[in-house]
C-alpha positions as CSV (number, residue, x, y, z in Angstrom):
1,X,-51.3,257.8,-88.1
2,X,-50.1,254.2,-88.1
3,X,-48.2,252.7,-90.9
4,X,-49.8,249.6,-92.5
5,X,-47.6,246.6,-92.1
6,X,-46.6,245.1,-95.4
7,X,-45.1,241.6,-96.0
8,X,-41.5,241.5,-96.9
9,X,-40.5,240.3,-100.4
10,X,-38.8,237.4,-98.7
11,X,-42.0,236.3,-96.9
12,X,-44.1,236.7,-100.1
13,X,-41.6,234.6,-102.1
14,X,-41.6,231.9,-99.4
15,X,-45.4,231.8,-99.3
16,X,-45.5,231.5,-103.1
17,X,-43.0,228.7,-102.8
18,X,-45.1,226.7,-100.4
19,X,-48.2,227.2,-102.5
20,X,-46.3,226.2,-105.7
21,X,-45.0,223.0,-104.0
22,X,-48.6,222.1,-102.9
23,X,-49.9,222.7,-106.4
24,X,-47.2,220.8,-108.3
25,X,-45.5,217.4,-107.8
26,X,-41.8,218.0,-108.1
27,X,-38.8,215.7,-108.1
28,X,-36.0,216.1,-105.5
29,X,-33.8,217.8,-108.1
30,X,-36.6,220.2,-109.1
31,X,-37.3,221.1,-105.5
32,X,-33.6,221.9,-104.9
33,X,-33.5,224.1,-108.0
34,X,-36.7,225.8,-107.1
35,X,-35.5,226.6,-103.6
36,X,-32.3,228.0,-105.0
37,X,-34.3,230.1,-107.5
38,X,-36.6,231.5,-104.9
39,X,-33.7,232.2,-102.5
40,X,-32.1,234.2,-105.3
41,X,-35.2,236.5,-105.2
42,X,-37.3,235.1,-108.0
43,X,-40.9,234.0,-108.0
44,X,-41.6,230.3,-107.9
45,X,-44.1,230.9,-110.7
46,X,-41.3,232.3,-113.0
47,X,-40.6,229.0,-114.7
48,X,-37.2,229.9,-116.1
49,X,-35.6,227.7,-113.4
50,X,-37.5,224.7,-114.8
51,X,-36.5,225.4,-118.4
52,X,-32.9,225.8,-117.4
53,X,-33.0,222.5,-115.5
54,X,-34.6,220.7,-118.4
55,X,-31.9,222.1,-120.8
56,X,-29.2,220.9,-118.4
57,X,-30.7,217.4,-118.2
58,X,-31.0,217.2,-122.0
59,X,-27.4,218.3,-122.3
60,X,-26.2,215.7,-119.7
61,X,-28.0,213.0,-121.6
62,X,-26.3,214.1,-124.9
63,X,-22.9,214.1,-123.2
64,X,-23.4,210.9,-121.2
65,X,-21.2,208.7,-123.5
66,X,-18.2,211.1,-123.4
67,X,-15.1,211.0,-121.2
68,X,-14.6,213.7,-118.7
69,X,-11.9,215.3,-120.9
70,X,-14.3,215.3,-123.9
71,X,-17.0,216.9,-121.7
72,X,-14.5,219.6,-120.6
73,X,-13.7,220.2,-124.3
74,X,-17.3,220.6,-125.1
75,X,-17.9,223.0,-122.2
76,X,-14.8,225.1,-122.9
77,X,-15.8,225.3,-126.6
78,X,-19.4,226.2,-125.9
79,X,-19.2,228.6,-123.0
80,X,-19.6,232.2,-124.0
81,X,-19.9,235.6,-122.2
82,X,-23.0,237.8,-122.3
83,X,-21.8,241.4,-122.0
84,X,-25.3,242.7,-121.5
85,X,-25.9,240.8,-118.2
86,X,-22.2,240.3,-117.5
87,X,-22.3,236.6,-117.0
88,X,-21.4,233.3,-118.8
89,X,-23.8,231.2,-120.7
90,X,-23.8,228.0,-122.7
91,X,-23.9,228.8,-126.4
92,X,-26.2,226.2,-128.0
93,X,-25.4,227.5,-131.5
94,X,-21.7,226.6,-131.0
95,X,-22.8,223.2,-129.5
96,X,-24.7,222.4,-132.7
97,X,-21.5,223.0,-134.6
98,X,-19.7,220.2,-132.8
99,X,-19.8,216.6,-134.1
100,X,-20.0,214.7,-130.8
101,X,-19.2,211.4,-132.5
102,X,-15.9,212.7,-133.8
103,X,-14.5,214.6,-130.8
104,X,-10.8,214.3,-130.0
105,X,-10.2,211.2,-127.7
106,X,-7.6,212.9,-125.5
107,X,-6.0,209.5,-124.8
108,X,-2.9,210.0,-122.9
109,X,0.2,208.5,-124.5
110,X,2.2,206.4,-122.2
111,X,5.8,207.5,-121.8
112,X,8.3,204.8,-122.4
113,X,10.0,203.5,-119.3
114,X,13.7,204.3,-119.1
115,X,16.0,201.8,-117.4
116,X,18.4,203.7,-115.3
117,X,21.9,202.2,-114.8
118,X,21.7,202.4,-111.0
């Protein structure tokens, strides 16, 4: 008795990916994220990748006027750990607590120059 050949999960996912790309017009950034998502073993039709990308883009827009140090401050304040899935996540509840217009400026104070006698 011969075993019936079955498609590998990888091949199924890649076929789904090609079909999804034909059915939907995607930006370059969306295509990159979708390929990363499918390569991680997810279905192209599981749209969590798109929701996450949209959240990131909205957050980038909100943070666009901040300095790099202020952005670092926001991320360090808002990153949290999910013990159930054992990975970090961005805590939007903590983000809403922040007043983006009144963040510390983190301006570096210039040290006075000292004239040395030699």
